[in-house]
C-alpha positions in Angstrom: -21.1 268.8 86.1 -22.3 272.3 85.4 -25.9 271.0 85.3 -25.4 269.7 88.8 -23.6 272.7 90.5 -26.0 275.2 88.9 -28.8 273.5 90.9 -27.2 274.0 94.4 -29.2 276.1 96.8 -27.9 276.0 100.3 -24.3 275.4 99.2 -24.4 278.0 96.5 -22.3 280.2 98.8 -19.2 278.1 98.0 -16.8 280.6 96.4 -17.1 280.9 92.7 -13.3 280.6 92.3 -13.3 277.2 94.2 -11.9 274.1 92.4 -15.5 272.8 92.2 -16.9 275.7 90.3 -13.8 276.1 88.1 -14.0 272.4 87.1 -17.7 272.8 86.6 -17.0 275.6 84.1 -14.4 273.5 82.4 -16.8 270.6 82.0 -19.4 273.0 80.6 -17.0 274.2 77.9 -16.1 270.5 77.2 -19.7 269.4 76.8 -20.5 272.4 74.5 -17.4 271.8 72.4 -16.4 275.5 73.0 -12.8 274.9 73.8 -9.3 274.8 72.5 -7.8 271.5 73.5 -4.5 272.8 74.8 -6.1 275.6 76.7 -8.6 273.3 78.3 -5.9 270.9 79.4 -3.9 273.8 80.9 -7.0 274.8 82.9 -7.6 271.3 84.1 -4.0 270.8 85.2 -4.2 274.1 87.0 -7.1 273.0 89.1 -5.5 269.6 89.7 -2.5 271.5 91.0 -4.7 273.4 93.4 -6.3 270.2 94.5 -2.9 268.7 95.2 -1.9 271.8 97.3 -5.1 271.3 99.3 -4.4 267.6 99.8 -0.9 268.4 101.0 -2.1 271.1 103.4 -4.7 268.8 105.0 -3.1 265.4 104.6 -5.7 263.9 102.2 -5.1 260.5 100.7 -6.8 257.9 98.5 -9.6 259.6 96.6 -8.7 263.3 96.6 -11.9 264.3 94.7 -14.1 262.8 97.4 -11.9 264.3 100.1 -12.2 267.7 98.5 -16.0 267.5 98.2 -16.3 266.4 101.8 -14.0 269.3 102.8 -16.5 271.7 101.1 -19.3 270.2 103.0 -17.4 270.5 106.3 -16.2 274.0 105.9 -19.1 275.9 104.1 -20.8 278.1 106.7 -24.5 278.8 105.9 -27.5 279.5 108.1 -28.4 275.8 107.7 -25.0 274.4 108.6 -24.6 276.7 111.6 -28.0 275.7 112.9 -27.1 272.0 112.4 -23.9 272.7 114.3 -26.1 273.5 117.4 -29.0 271.1 117.1 -28.1 268.5 114.5 -30.8 267.2 112.2 -34.1 269.2 112.1 -37.3 269.1 110.2 -38.8 271.9 108.1 -38.7 273.2 104.6 -35.0 273.8 104.7 -34.5 270.1 105.1 -35.8 269.5 101.6 -33.4 272.0 100.2 -30.5 270.5 102.1 -31.4 267.0 100.9 -31.6 268.3 97.3 -28.1 269.7 97.6 -26.7 266.6 99.2 -28.1 264.4 96.5 -26.3 266.7 94.0 -23.1 266.3 96.0 -23.5 262.5 95.9 -23.7 262.8 92.1 -20.6 264.9 92.1 -18.9 262.2 94.2 -19.7 259.7 91.5 -19.0 262.0 88.6 -17.3 260.1 85.7 -14.3 262.0 84.3 -13.3 259.2 81.9 -14.9 260.9 78.8 -12.7 264.1 79.4 -9.6 262.0 79.9 -10.2 260.0 76.8 -10.8 262.9 74.4 -8.0 265.1 75.9 -5.6 262.1 76.4 -4.9 262.9 80.0 -5.1 260.7 83.2 -4.9 263.2 86.0 -8.5 262.4 87.3 -7.8 258.7 87.5 -4.6 259.4 89.5 -6.3 261.6 92.1 -9.1 259.0 92.6 -6.5 256.6 93.9 -3.8 259.0 95.3 -1.0 257.7 97.4 0.7 260.4 99.5 4.5 260.3 99.5 4.7 261.5 103.1 2.2 261.8 105.9 3.8 264.0 108.6 1.9 265.6 111.4 4.3 268.6 111.1 3.2 269.5 107.6 -0.6 269.0 107.6 -3.5 269.8 109.9 -4.3 266.4 111.4 -7.5 267.5 113.1 -9.0 268.6 109.8 -7.7 265.6 107.9 -9.1 262.9 110.1 -12.6 264.5 110.2 -12.9 265.3 106.5 -11.8 261.8 105.5 -14.3 260.3 108.0 -17.1 262.3 106.3 -15.8 261.4 102.9 -15.8 257.6 103.7 -19.3 257.8 105.1 -20.6 259.8 102.2 -19.1 257.2 99.7 -21.2 254.4 101.4 -24.5 256.4 101.4 -26.9 256.9 98.6 -30.4 257.5 100.1 -31.2 261.2 100.5 -32.4 260.8 104.1 -29.3 259.0 105.0 -27.1 261.6 103.4 -28.9 264.3 105.4 -28.5 262.4 108.6 -24.8 261.7 107.9 -23.9 265.4 107.2 -26.0 266.9 110.0 -24.6 264.4 112.5 -21.2 265.5 111.4 -22.0 269.1 112.0 -23.5 268.4 115.4 -20.4 266.4 116.5 -17.6 268.4 115.0 -19.1 271.7 113.9 -18.7 273.5 110.6 -16.1 275.8 109.1 -12.8 276.8 110.5 -14.0 276.9 114.1 -15.4 273.4 113.8 -12.3 271.8 112.3 -9.4 273.6 113.9 -8.1 273.8 117.4 -6.5 277.2 117.6 -6.3 280.5 115.8 -4.3 283.7 115.6 -5.2 287.2 114.6 -4.1 288.2 111.1 -2.5 291.6 111.1 -3.0 291.9 107.4 -6.2 293.9 106.9 -6.8 292.5 103.5 -6.8 288.8 104.7 -9.0 286.7 106.8 -9.3 288.1 110.4 -8.8 284.9 112.4 -6.4 282.3 110.8 -6.2 278.7 111.9 -3.0 277.5 113.5 -2.4 274.2 111.6 0.1 272.6 114.1 -0.4 273.1 117.8 1.8 270.3 119.1 0.7 267.2 121.0 1.8 268.1 124.6 -0.4 266.6 127.4 -0.6 267.6 131.1 1.1 264.4 132.1 4.2 265.7 130.1 4.6 268.4 132.8 6.3 266.6 135.7 5.1 268.0 139.1 2.9 271.0 139.6 0.0 268.7 140.4 -1.9 271.3 142.5 -1.5 273.9 139.7 -2.7 271.5 137.1 -5.7 270.5 139.2 -6.9 274.1 139.6 -6.5 274.7 135.9 -8.4 271.5 135.0 -11.3 272.3 137.5 -11.8 275.8 136.0 -11.6 274.5 132.4 -14.0 271.6 133.0 -16.6 274.0 134.6 -16.2 276.2 131.6 -16.7 273.4 129.1 -19.8 272.2 131.0 -21.4 275.6 130.7 -21.0 276.4 134.4 -19.6 279.5 135.9 -15.8 279.8 135.4 -13.1 282.4 135.8 -10.5 284.0 133.8 -7.1 282.5 134.7 -3.7 284.1 135.3 -0.7 281.7 135.5 2.2 283.6 136.9 5.7 282.8 138.2 9.2 282.0 137.2 10.3 281.5 133.6 10.5 277.9 132.3 8.2 276.4 134.8 5.5 275.1 132.5 2.9 277.9 132.4 2.5 278.0 128.6 2.8 274.2 128.3 -0.1 273.8 130.8 -2.4 275.9 128.6 -1.4 274.2 125.4 -2.0 270.8 127.0 -5.5 272.0 128.2 -6.3 272.8 124.6 -5.3 269.3 123.4 -7.2 267.6 126.3 -10.5 269.4 125.9 -10.6 270.1 122.1 -12.8 267.0 121.6 -15.3 268.5 124.1 -15.6 271.8 122.0 -12.7 273.9 123.4 -11.0 276.3 121.0 -8.2 278.8 121.6 -7.3 282.1 120.1 -3.8 283.4 120.6 -3.6 287.2 121.0 -0.5 289.4 121.3 -0.4 292.7 123.2 -0.4 294.9 120.2 -3.7 293.2 119.1 -5.7 294.1 122.2 -7.4 296.8 120.3 -9.1 294.0 118.3 -10.4 292.1 121.3 -14.0 293.4 120.9 -13.9 292.3 117.3 -12.6 288.9 118.2 -15.4 288.4 120.7 -18.0 289.6 118.3 -16.9 287.0 115.8 -17.0 284.0 118.2 -19.8 284.9 120.7 -22.6 283.0 118.9 -20.7 279.9 118.0 -21.3 276.5 119.6 -17.8 276.3 121.1 -16.0 277.4 124.2 -13.2 279.8 123.4 -10.1 280.6 125.5 -8.4 283.8 124.5 -4.7 283.0 125.2 -2.2 285.7 126.1 1.3 284.4 126.6 4.0 286.2 128.6 1.7 289.1 129.5 3.2 292.2 131.1 3.2 295.9 130.6 5.7 298.7 131.1 4.7 302.0 132.7 4.3 303.7 129.3 2.2 301.0 127.7 -1.6 301.5 127.8 -2.8 298.5 126.0 -3.9 297.0 129.3 -6.8 299.4 129.3 -8.3 297.5 126.3 -8.0 294.3 128.3 -9.6 295.7 131.4 -12.6 296.9 129.4 -13.1 293.5 127.7 -12.8 291.5 131.0 -15.3 293.4 133.0 -16.1 296.8 131.5 -18.5 298.1 128.9 -22.2 297.8 128.5 -22.1 294.5 126.7 -21.0 291.7 129.1 -18.4 289.1 128.1 -20.1 286.2 126.4 -20.5 282.9 128.4 -18.5 281.0 125.8 -15.3 283.2 126.2 -12.6 283.2 128.9 -9.2 284.7 129.0 -6.1 282.6 130.1 -2.9 284.5 130.4 0.7 283.7 131.5 3.1 286.1 133.0 6.3 286.3 135.0 4.8 289.2 137.0 2.1 288.7 139.6 0.5 292.1 139.0 1.2 292.3 135.2 2.1 296.0 135.1 5.5 297.2 136.2 5.5 299.1 139.5 7.9 301.5 141.0 8.3 302.8 144.6 6.9 306.0 143.4 3.6 304.3 142.6 3.2 303.6 146.3 3.5 307.2 147.4 1.3 310.2 147.0 4.4 312.3 147.3 5.2 312.8 143.6 5.9 315.8 141.5 4.2 314.3 138.5 0.8 313.3 140.0 -1.1 314.5 143.0 -2.7 311.1 143.9 0.0 308.7 142.8 -1.5 305.8 144.8 -4.6 306.0 142.6 -2.4 305.0 139.6 -1.1 302.0 141.6 -4.7 300.9 142.3 -5.5 301.2 138.6 -2.5 299.0 137.7 -3.3 296.4 140.4 -6.9 296.2 139.3 -6.0 294.4 136.1 -4.6 291.3 137.8 -7.6 291.4 140.2 -9.9 290.8 137.2 -8.5 287.3 136.8 -10.7 285.2 139.2 -8.2 282.4 139.4 -4.5 283.0 139.8 -2.1 280.0 139.8 1.5 280.3 140.8 4.4 278.4 139.1 7.7 278.8 140.8 11.1 277.3 140.2 11.5 273.8 141.7 13.8 273.0 144.5 16.9 271.0 143.8 15.2 267.8 144.9 12.2 268.6 142.7 14.5 269.5 139.8 16.3 266.2 140.0 12.9 264.4 140.2 11.8 266.1 137.0 15.1 265.1 135.3 14.8 261.4 136.3 11.1 261.2 135.3 11.7 262.8 131.9 14.7 260.5 131.3 12.4 257.4 131.7 10.5 258.5 128.6 13.6 258.2 126.4 14.8 254.6 126.0 18.0 255.8 124.4 19.1 257.4 127.7 20.7 254.5 129.6 23.1 256.2 132.0 22.8 255.3 135.8 20.7 257.6 137.9 23.6 258.9 140.0 25.5 259.9 136.9 22.3 261.4 135.4 21.8 263.6 138.5 25.4 264.7 138.5 25.2 265.7 134.9 21.9 267.5 135.6 23.6 269.5 138.4 26.3 270.7 136.0 23.8 271.5 133.3 21.6 273.7 135.5 24.6 275.7 136.7 25.3 276.7 133.1 21.7 277.0 131.8 19.7 279.3 134.0 19.2 277.3 137.2 16.5 275.0 138.3 13.4 274.9 136.0 11.3 272.4 134.1 12.6 274.0 130.9 16.3 273.5 131.7 15.5 269.9 132.7 13.8 269.3 129.3 16.7 270.9 127.5 19.1 268.7 129.4 17.1 265.5 128.5 16.9 266.6 124.9 20.7 267.1 124.8 21.2 263.6 126.3 18.8 262.0 123.9 20.3 263.7 120.9 23.9 262.8 121.8 23.3 259.3 123.3 24.8 257.5 120.3 27.8 259.8 120.3 
């Protein structure tokens, strides 16, 4: 195996501490008879353990070795893979280097571990080549990565010609992208300075816009702006504001699920991380995706100045905001920043032109070109939400009149009319239906 990995050119940037290169070093020691049997077995089992951890994280099944190699192909960012992400297959000298590497990967796919197993009296490689996962739960693995990597793995298994290998991999890059931005839907900022800056969010839920009952006008405005953005047309930053529990955050999460296949990605940013906005944009501005920077429950008190970072990123500074980046925010406040009556008067002991401060605060909300209001439903709308949600749960069989009567009691004790309280009520009924 070492003779193969040592000849890689484009994919040489795979980390030296990867499972691939660690196993390669182990195979080299085995081939040269420079090993202690027990030590070598320990090293092998250590890498198998790492492989199992990777398989659990991404939901790999069947041939874990093939899945792992396909994962390396799908996640290794190089100038070649990044260009292929944008244009797919291309000609030129780099194509020959890429074909050379892919032929090596095909040989790694077909690598025979039986000699090692026989001499060391182990069978771990045979097991991982026909692995049967105990549990496949969407809650414990990244489904978007799993499906794509295993698709690439299966196609690679069936291909042997160098030209076909090249077409298979570059087509994968063109359709899905490469690296973490290609394979994951959403990301968060890592506050640990020693770690990776943007971390994938492995489970984003599966909510859809149809899951939000009502608010059709609001959803339509959000869809129109997002579709224009995805299509490369002019689009605006969006502020969703209004009462708590009305579906603002759910709408944005559903937008991500709906348009992820079209190249939409989302980065969740908290208020204390606004100082990193320029760095975030610098990392994503040249990628072949559309990024929404998502700010949930956005609001500022009088003493908080983080909003100045946000204002600068939205419209300020010499470098304009890239075309592939928008900001979507939710807030319970229309103007985002807390106002006082003193803000509306120049008669203040603290500041001569107090109204200038008010204008500065209002200018932040004005930088969102689209504002969409979400307000609490009326009693009639609330009951409609309850009845529509109840239809999605076969275990809820009580008559509609009784359902509405119970819903009226529920809202009186749980924060009034809102989509959130309606969903909580339905969850309660579904959970206690057998009782």
